[in-house]
C-alpha positions as CSV (number, residue, x, y, z in Angstrom):
1,M,-1.8,-8.0,-19.8
2,S,-4.5,-5.4,-19.2
3,A,-3.9,-2.1,-17.5
4,K,-6.1,-3.1,-14.6
5,A,-4.2,-6.3,-14.0
6,E,-1.0,-4.3,-13.8
7,H,-2.5,-2.0,-11.2
8,Y,-3.4,-5.0,-9.1
9,D,0.3,-6.1,-9.4
10,V,1.4,-2.8,-8.0
11,I,-1.0,-2.7,-5.1
12,R,-1.0,-5.9,-3.0
13,K,-3.3,-5.2,-0.1
14,P,-4.4,-2.4,2.3
15,I,-2.7,-2.3,5.7
16,I,-5.0,-1.9,8.6
17,T,-3.1,-1.2,11.8
18,E,-3.4,1.3,14.6
19,K,-0.9,3.6,12.8
20,A,-2.7,3.3,9.5
21,T,-6.0,4.1,11.1
22,M,-4.5,7.3,12.6
23,A,-3.2,8.2,9.1
24,S,-6.7,7.8,7.7
25,E,-7.8,10.7,9.9
26,A,-5.3,12.8,7.9
27,N,-7.0,11.7,4.6
28,A,-4.3,9.1,4.0
29,V,-4.5,5.3,3.1
30,V,-1.8,2.8,3.6
31,F,-1.2,0.0,1.1
32,E,1.4,-2.8,0.8
33,V,2.8,-2.4,-2.7
34,S,5.2,-4.3,-4.9
35,I,8.8,-3.9,-3.8
36,D,9.9,-2.5,-7.3
37,A,6.9,-0.1,-7.7
38,N,7.7,3.6,-7.8
39,K,5.6,6.5,-6.7
40,P,4.1,7.5,-10.1
41,Q,3.0,3.9,-10.7
42,I,1.4,3.7,-7.2
43,K,-0.4,7.1,-7.8
44,E,-1.7,5.9,-11.2
45,A,-2.8,2.6,-9.8
46,V,-4.7,4.1,-6.8
47,E,-6.4,6.7,-9.0
48,N,-7.5,4.2,-11.6
49,L,-8.7,1.4,-9.2
50,F,-10.5,3.6,-6.7
51,G,-11.5,6.6,-8.8
52,V,-10.0,9.2,-6.5
53,K,-7.4,12.0,-6.8
54,V,-4.1,11.4,-5.1
55,K,-2.3,14.4,-3.6
56,A,1.0,12.7,-2.5
57,V,2.6,9.2,-2.1
58,N,5.2,8.5,0.5
59,T,6.9,5.1,0.6
60,T,8.9,3.1,3.1
61,I,10.6,-0.3,2.9
62,T,10.6,-2.5,6.0
63,K,13.4,-5.1,6.0
64,G,12.4,-8.6,6.8
65,K,13.3,-10.0,10.2
66,S,15.3,-13.2,10.8
67,K,13.0,-15.6,12.7
68,R,13.3,-19.2,13.8
69,F,10.7,-21.7,12.6
70,R,11.0,-25.3,14.0
71,G,14.6,-24.6,14.9
72,Q,15.5,-23.5,11.4
73,L,16.6,-20.0,10.8
74,G,14.4,-18.2,8.2
75,K,13.9,-14.7,6.9
76,R,10.6,-12.8,6.4
77,K,10.2,-11.0,3.1
78,D,11.0,-7.2,2.8
79,V,7.7,-5.2,2.6
80,K,7.2,-1.9,0.9
81,K,4.4,0.3,2.2
82,A,2.8,3.3,0.5
83,Y,1.2,6.1,2.4
84,V,-1.2,7.6,-0.1
85,T,-2.5,11.1,0.8
86,L,-5.8,11.9,-1.0
87,E,-7.1,15.3,-2.2
88,E,-9.8,16.9,0.0
89,G,-13.2,15.3,-0.5
90,N,-11.8,11.9,-1.7
91,T,-12.1,8.8,0.5
92,I,-11.4,5.1,0.2
93,D,-13.1,2.7,2.6
94,V,-10.6,-0.1,3.0
95,S,-12.6,-2.0,5.6
96,T,-15.2,-3.1,3.0
97,G,-12.7,-4.5,0.5
98,L,-12.4,-4.0,-3.2
């Protein structure tokens, strides 16, 4: 598997919410990442895919909720988010796509 494909396995998709938009004002971008990805892997993937310099990576795991679907009890998947802070002068425009 190529290195670029591995980077796409680490980073799943950008998260565009009100909180993520507020983080972008502080030069940060929010991504949904693989649950087993660690901070150095996330930093390397973002730097190689977008050509930017990463200052810091903060991660959080949101546990999946139990929800009912057609009367059956189901569970949503756990989601890991990465708040990637970029160096000054670097930007990623997530609204246009990759």
